Structures are given as structure tokens and as C-alpha cells.
C-alpha positions as a printed Julia matrix, in Angstrom:
71×3 Matrix{Float64}:
   0.0    0.0     0.0
   1.25   3.47   -0.86
   1.22   6.19    1.78
  -0.96   8.7    -0.06
  -0.65  12.32    0.98
  -1.92  13.9    -2.22
  -4.23  12.89   -5.05
  -4.9   14.47   -8.42
  -7.92  14.16  -10.69
  -6.71  14.05  -14.31
  -8.93  13.3   -17.32
 -11.6   11.73  -15.13
  -9.22   9.39  -13.29
  -7.82   9.67   -9.78
  -4.06   9.37   -9.2
  -1.7    9.16   -6.22
   1.2   11.61   -6.36
   4.14   9.23   -5.93
   6.95  11.78   -6.39
   7.46  15.46   -7.27
  10.71  16.56   -8.9
  11.7   19.95  -10.3
  12.18  19.63  -14.03
  15.62  21.24  -13.93
  16.86  18.62  -11.43
  16.53  15.65  -13.78
  17.97  14.8   -17.17
  15.02  14.6   -19.62
  16.39  11.31  -20.99
  16.01   9.68  -17.56
  12.34  10.55  -16.98
  11.05   7.32  -18.52
  13.54   5.22  -16.53
  12.51   6.93  -13.3
   8.84   6.41  -14.19
   9.49   2.67  -14.51
  11.6    2.57  -11.33
   8.84   4.28   -9.31
   6.25   2.01  -10.96
   4.19   5.02  -12.09
   1.48   5.11  -14.74
   1.92   8.69  -15.96
   4.19  11.73  -15.61
   2.66  15.19  -15.78
   4.37  18.57  -15.99
   2.92  21.19  -13.64
   3.67  24.86  -14.32
   4.86  26.64  -11.21
   6.2   30.14  -10.63
   9.61  28.73   -9.61
   9.79  26.44  -12.66
   8.07  23.33  -13.91
   7.5   20.36  -11.6
   7.23  16.77  -12.81
   4.53  14.75  -11.07
   4.97  10.98  -11.07
   1.48   9.52  -10.68
  -0.07   6.11   -9.95
  -3.6    5.39  -11.1
  -6.1    4.57   -8.36
  -8.26   1.76   -9.78
 -12.02   2.13   -9.8
 -13.74  -0.28   -7.43
 -16.12  -2.75   -8.98
 -18.93  -4.28   -6.92
 -19.02  -7.97   -7.74
 -21.87  -9.06   -5.49
 -24.22  -7.21   -3.22
 -25.26  -9.05   -0.05
 -28.26  -7.43    1.69
 -28.34  -7.27    5.49
């Protein structure tokens, strides 16, 4: 289980924020490798006044009710 402190709603899906990194602190060629290492589903770029921030996100799956048992 991931310790979730922040979630983001993006294109109708809910994501955990796994990691935030300033864009200027990482080589652009290593973003995909870091995404795989952190086991993330998507990386978004967030515009910020101090520079862009990369958000490494994990999709929160939608729950599916298989069987309803009345009380």
C-alpha cells in the first residue's frame, strides 16, 4: 500500500502523487527510466512560478462491486 498524501484528478481518473521533482533537477532522458523505477502510470508537468515540476502519478483503480449481499 502506498502512503498517499496527495491525489490528483486528471482526465476523469484519480491518481496518487508518488513523487514530485523539479524539471531542472533531472535529465530529460532519464524521466522514462525513473517512471518505470517508481512504478508510475503517468508523468505530468505542472507549471509553477519557480519552474516546472514533474509529477509521477499512480492510477487509483475504480472499485467494482461484484456481489451485493443485503443485510
